[in-house]
C-alpha positions in Angstrom: -36.2 50.7 -99.0 -34.5 47.3 -98.4 -32.8 45.1 -101.0 -35.0 42.0 -101.2 -32.3 39.9 -102.8 -28.6 40.4 -103.3 -27.3 38.2 -106.1 -24.2 37.0 -104.5 -23.4 34.4 -101.8 -23.6 35.5 -98.1 -20.8 35.1 -95.6 -21.3 32.7 -92.7 -20.0 35.2 -90.2 -21.2 38.8 -89.8 -18.4 41.4 -89.4 -19.0 44.5 -87.3 -16.8 47.0 -89.3 -17.1 47.8 -92.9 -15.5 50.2 -95.5 -18.0 51.9 -97.8 -16.4 53.1 -101.0 -17.7 55.4 -103.8 -15.2 55.6 -106.7 -15.9 58.7 -108.7 -13.8 59.9 -111.6 -12.9 63.1 -109.7 -12.5 61.7 -106.2 -12.6 58.5 -104.2 -14.6 58.6 -101.0 -14.3 56.0 -98.3 -15.9 55.8 -94.8 -15.5 53.3 -92.0 -18.7 52.3 -90.2 -19.3 50.2 -87.1 -22.3 47.9 -86.8 -23.0 47.2 -83.2 -24.8 44.0 -82.4 -28.5 44.4 -81.3 -28.2 48.1 -82.2 -30.0 49.4 -85.3 -27.9 52.6 -85.5 -24.7 52.5 -87.6 -21.8 54.6 -86.4 -19.4 56.4 -88.8 -16.0 56.4 -87.2 -13.7 57.5 -90.1 -13.5 58.9 -93.5 -11.0 59.6 -96.3 -10.9 61.1 -99.7 -8.4 61.1 -102.5 -8.0 62.5 -106.0 -8.7 60.1 -108.9 -7.5 62.1 -111.9 -10.4 61.3 -114.1 -9.9 57.5 -114.1 -13.0 55.4 -114.4 -13.1 52.0 -112.6 -15.8 51.0 -115.1 -13.6 51.8 -118.1 -11.7 48.5 -118.5 -8.8 46.7 -116.9 -6.2 49.5 -117.4 -8.6 52.1 -115.9 -9.4 49.7 -113.0 -5.7 49.3 -112.3 -5.2 53.1 -112.4 -7.7 53.6 -109.5 -6.0 51.1 -107.2 -3.7 53.7 -105.6 -6.4 56.4 -105.2 -8.8 53.8 -103.6 -6.0 52.5 -101.3 -5.2 56.1 -100.3 -8.8 57.0 -99.4 -9.2 53.7 -97.4 -5.9 54.3 -95.6 -7.0 57.9 -94.6 -10.4 56.6 -93.5 -8.7 53.9 -91.3 -6.1 56.3 -89.9 -8.9 58.7 -88.9 -10.7 56.1 -86.8 -8.0 56.2 -84.1 -8.7 59.9 -83.3 -12.4 59.1 -83.0 -12.6 55.9 -80.9 -9.0 55.6 -79.6 -7.9 52.7 -81.8 -7.3 52.1 -85.5 -10.0 50.0 -87.3 -9.1 48.3 -90.5 -12.1 46.5 -92.0 -11.6 43.5 -94.2 -15.0 43.8 -95.7 -16.1 46.4 -98.2 -19.2 47.7 -100.0 -18.7 49.3 -103.4 -21.0 51.7 -105.2 -21.7 51.0 -108.9 -22.3 54.2 -110.9 -25.4 54.6 -113.0 -23.3 54.8 -116.2 -22.4 51.1 -115.7 -25.9 49.9 -114.7 -29.2 49.2 -116.3 -32.6 49.1 -114.4 -36.0 47.8 -115.4 -39.4 47.4 -113.8 -40.9 43.9 -114.0 -44.4 42.9 -113.0 -45.9 39.4 -112.6 -49.7 38.8 -112.3 -52.0 36.1 -111.4 -55.7 35.6 -111.5 -56.7 34.1 -108.1 -59.0 31.0 -108.4 -60.5 31.8 -105.0 -60.8 35.6 -104.7 -62.8 35.4 -101.4 -59.8 33.7 -99.7 -57.4 36.1 -97.9 -54.0 36.4 -99.6 -51.3 34.5 -97.7 -47.6 35.3 -97.1 -46.8 32.1 -99.1 -48.8 33.3 -102.1 -47.0 36.6 -102.2 -43.6 35.0 -101.8 -44.4 32.7 -104.8 -45.1 35.8 -106.9 -42.0 37.5 -105.7 -39.9 34.4 -106.6 -41.4 34.4 -110.1 -40.5 38.1 -110.4 -37.0 37.4 -109.3 -36.5 34.6 -111.8 -37.9 37.0 -114.5 -35.4 39.7 -113.5 -32.4 37.2 -113.6 -33.5 36.0 -117.0 -34.3 39.3 -118.7 -31.5 41.5 -117.3 -28.9 39.0 -118.3 -30.1 39.1 -121.9 -30.2 42.9 -122.3 -28.9 43.8 -125.8 -27.1 46.9 -124.7 -23.7 48.2 -125.7 -20.9 47.5 -123.3 -20.9 43.8 -123.2 -22.6 41.4 -120.9 -24.8 42.4 -118.0 -24.9 40.7 -114.6 -28.1 40.9 -112.4 -27.3 42.5 -109.1 -30.3 43.1 -107.0 -34.1 43.5 -107.0 -36.3 45.7 -104.8 -40.0 45.6 -104.2 -41.9 48.2 -106.4 -45.5 47.7 -105.3 -48.4 45.3 -104.9 -51.6 45.8 -106.8 -54.9 44.1 -106.0 -57.7 44.5 -108.5 -55.6 47.3 -110.0 -55.3 49.2 -106.7 -52.0 49.8 -105.0 -51.8 48.3 -101.5 -49.1 48.6 -99.0 -49.3 44.9 -97.9 -51.5 42.4 -99.6 -51.4 39.8 -96.8 -55.0 39.1 -95.5 -56.7 41.1 -98.2 -59.1 39.5 -100.7 -59.4 40.1 -104.4 -59.4 38.6 -107.9 -56.3 40.0 -109.7 -53.0 40.2 -107.9 -49.8 41.8 -109.3 -46.3 42.2 -107.8 -43.8 44.6 -109.3 -40.1 44.7 -108.7 -37.3 46.9 -109.9 -34.2 45.0 -111.0 -30.7 46.3 -111.6 -27.9 44.8 -113.6 -24.3 45.9 -113.8 -21.9 45.7 -116.7 -20.0 42.5 -116.2 -16.7 44.2 -117.0 -17.3 46.9 -114.3 -18.1 44.3 -111.7 -15.0 42.2 -112.6 -13.0 45.4 -112.2 -14.3 45.9 -108.7 -13.5 42.3 -107.9 -9.9 42.8 -109.2 -9.6 45.9 -107.2 -10.7 44.2 -104.0 -8.3 41.3 -104.6 -5.4 43.7 -105.0 -6.2 45.5 -101.8 -6.9 42.2 -99.9 -10.6 43.1 -99.3 -13.7 40.9 -99.2 -16.6 42.4 -101.2 -19.7 42.2 -99.0 -21.9 43.8 -101.7 -21.9 46.0 -104.8 -24.9 48.4 -104.7 -26.1 50.5 -107.6 -26.0 54.2 -106.9 -29.8 54.2 -107.8 -30.7 51.7 -105.1 -28.4 53.4 -102.5 -29.7 56.9 -102.9 -33.4 55.8 -103.2 -33.1 54.3 -99.8 -32.6 57.8 -98.3 -35.8 59.3 -99.8 -38.3 60.1 -97.0 -41.5 60.4 -99.1 -43.5 58.0 -101.2 -43.2 60.1 -104.4 -40.0 61.8 -105.5 -37.3 62.4 -108.1 -33.5 62.1 -107.4 -31.0 63.9 -109.6 -27.4 63.0 -108.7 -25.1 65.2 -110.7 -21.5 63.8 -110.9 -18.5 64.6 -113.0 -19.5 62.4 -116.0 -23.3 62.7 -115.9 -26.5 62.7 -114.0 -28.3 59.8 -112.4 -32.0 60.1 -112.6 -34.3 58.1 -110.2 -38.1 58.0 -110.1 -39.8 57.0 -106.8 -43.5 56.0 -106.8 -45.5 54.3 -104.0 -42.4 54.4 -101.7 -40.4 52.4 -104.2 -37.8 52.9 -107.0 -39.7 52.2 -110.2 -37.4 53.7 -112.9 -33.8 55.0 -113.2 -31.5 56.2 -115.9 -28.3 58.1 -116.7 -27.8 61.3 -118.7 -24.2 62.0 -119.9 -24.2 65.6 -118.8 -22.6 66.5 -115.5 -20.0 68.7 -113.9 -17.4 68.1 -116.7 -19.9 69.2 -119.3 -20.4 72.6 -117.5 -16.7 73.0 -117.0 -15.9 72.4 -120.7 -18.7 74.7 -121.8 -17.3 77.5 -119.7 -13.7 76.8 -120.9 -14.8 77.1 -124.5 -16.9 80.2 -124.0 -14.2 82.2 -122.2 -11.1 80.6 -123.7 -9.7 79.1 -120.6 -7.9 75.8 -119.7 -10.3 73.3 -118.1 -8.6 73.6 -114.7 -9.0 77.4 -114.8 -12.7 77.0 -115.8 -13.2 74.5 -113.0 -11.9 77.0 -110.4 -14.1 79.8 -111.9 -17.2 77.5 -111.7 -16.5 76.6 -108.1 -16.1 80.2 -107.3 -19.8 80.9 -108.1 -21.4 79.3 -105.0 -18.4 80.1 -102.8 -18.7 83.9 -102.9 -15.1 84.2 -104.3 -16.1 86.2 -107.4 -17.2 89.8 -107.8 -20.7 90.6 -108.8 -19.6 91.5 -112.3 -17.7 88.2 -112.7 -20.7 86.2 -111.4 -23.0 87.9 -113.9 -20.6 87.1 -116.8 -20.0 83.5 -115.8 -23.7 82.9 -115.2 -24.5 84.2 -118.7 -21.8 81.9 -120.2 -23.3 78.9 -118.4 -26.9 79.6 -119.3 -27.1 77.6 -122.6 -25.4 74.6 -120.9 -27.8 74.7 -117.9 -30.7 74.8 -120.3 -29.4 71.9 -122.3 -28.9 69.9 -119.1 -32.5 70.7 -118.0 -34.0 69.8 -121.3 -32.2 66.5 -121.4 -33.0 65.6 -117.9 -36.7 66.5 -118.3 -36.8 64.4 -121.5 -35.4 61.4 -119.6 -37.9 61.9 -116.7 -40.8 62.2 -119.2 -39.8 58.9 -120.8 -39.4 57.1 -117.5 -42.8 58.4 -116.2 -44.7 56.8 -119.1 -47.3 59.5 -119.5 -48.0 60.1 -115.8 -47.4 63.5 -114.0 -44.0 63.6 -112.4 -43.6 63.7 -108.6 -43.3 67.3 -107.3 -40.5 66.6 -104.8 -37.1 66.8 -106.3 -33.9 65.8 -104.3 -30.5 67.0 -105.6 -27.2 65.2 -104.9 -23.6 65.3 -106.2 -21.1 68.0 -106.5 -22.4 69.2 -109.9 -25.8 70.0 -108.3 -24.2 72.9 -106.3 -24.0 74.9 -109.6 -26.3 77.9 -109.1 -29.3 78.1 -111.3 -30.2 74.4 -111.7 -32.7 74.4 -108.8 -34.4 77.5 -110.3 -34.7 75.8 -113.7 -36.3 72.7 -112.1 -38.9 74.9 -110.6 -39.5 77.0 -113.7 -42.2 74.9 -115.4 -44.8 73.1 -113.2 -46.6 71.5 -116.2 -44.9 68.1 -116.2 -45.5 67.7 -112.4 -48.5 66.8 -110.3 -48.0 70.1 -108.5 -45.5 73.0 -108.4 -42.1 71.3 -107.8 -40.0 71.8 -104.7 -36.2 71.2 -104.7 -34.3 70.0 -101.7 -30.9 68.5 -100.8 -30.9 64.7 -100.3 -27.9 65.0 -97.9 -30.1 66.4 -95.2 -31.5 62.9 -94.7 -28.1 61.4 -93.7 -28.3 62.3 -89.9 -31.4 60.1 -89.8 -29.6 57.1 -91.2 -26.3 57.0 -89.4 -24.6 58.5 -86.3 -21.6 60.5 -87.3 -19.0 60.2 -84.5 -16.4 62.1 -86.5 -18.6 65.3 -86.3 -16.7 66.7 -89.4 -17.9 64.5 -92.2 -19.1 66.5 -95.3 -22.5 64.8 -96.0 -22.8 66.3 -99.5 -19.4 64.9 -100.6 -19.8 61.5 -99.0 -23.5 61.1 -99.7 -23.2 58.1 -102.0 -20.7 56.4 -99.7 -23.0 56.9 -96.7 -26.0 55.7 -98.6 -24.2 52.3 -99.1 -25.3 51.3 -95.6 -28.4 49.8 -97.4 -26.1 47.1 -98.7 -24.8 45.9 -95.4 -25.8 42.4 -94.2 -28.6 42.3 -91.7 
């Protein structure tokens, strides 16, 4: 999936090194990539991670200021690590930031036209005119969204399918028909969150090449034409729906790793830090079988609530159609045992029995990791930001 338009000015010169930064509330992840001229493959040459202490870059000016040091530390560690990989330290001036789903809004837009000469093949110019109309519609509508959190700023739009006489076609150029429709998926970000990223870049003396929504970034990794992405972070779960090899719907559910931790803490009577350690011990094999059974039982109601809420979100996004059967999990919260089993428990909402896989397995096909030590699960969003690099 390529971003058709990026709603910000382009630079006159194309840099060859970039920092890709994912600012989570728990940790900040940064990687350094090289873009070699005339070579399609990107090279990862450094990475760094730092603790963020629960601060939210989308939470206002004070929160944005609080993440400056964690972001700087993650970037410094990523830059320092490049020397061991390629023999010299690379310090990119240009950065691509991820914008979390909790600070974004997405909507599908469709423009239609009845062709006066249906027997005439569709031209590139005709399709481009429809896409331009769709882009204008995205800019106009997304900027007027009456949603809590202040003003919204249109960020990007991606192709979401072409229909000719109500049939989905991969490319309408050269085909003939009467009714032509072009759909696009537009994403807007909270203006305050985008200003916070600009302020952060200014403090760190960086130039923002792009700000990419987590939805667009992760959707670019999906290999199949029909899929669901569930990215479970600390604060909540990003939900993406892919149809016809395009992102057509996305949303955010405020249930994530923090929700599971607090549930466990309340059930057992522990401090959140102790509950977090206990939760992380489940997939790590650090607990006895008796402890595993007890913790799993304590988490069962929370897992069920998460599942019911996510499925409710997906059902609403799907607008009465069966859900795609392929489900890709991402994010640290998705490592909690039992979630994949729940997602496979009821095939009724899907167009066939669902299968669950890890999205991080796609990363080796997108970039070449010269560090050979990068944790693809942890750095998945940062790595997926390669979709926002200039061509």
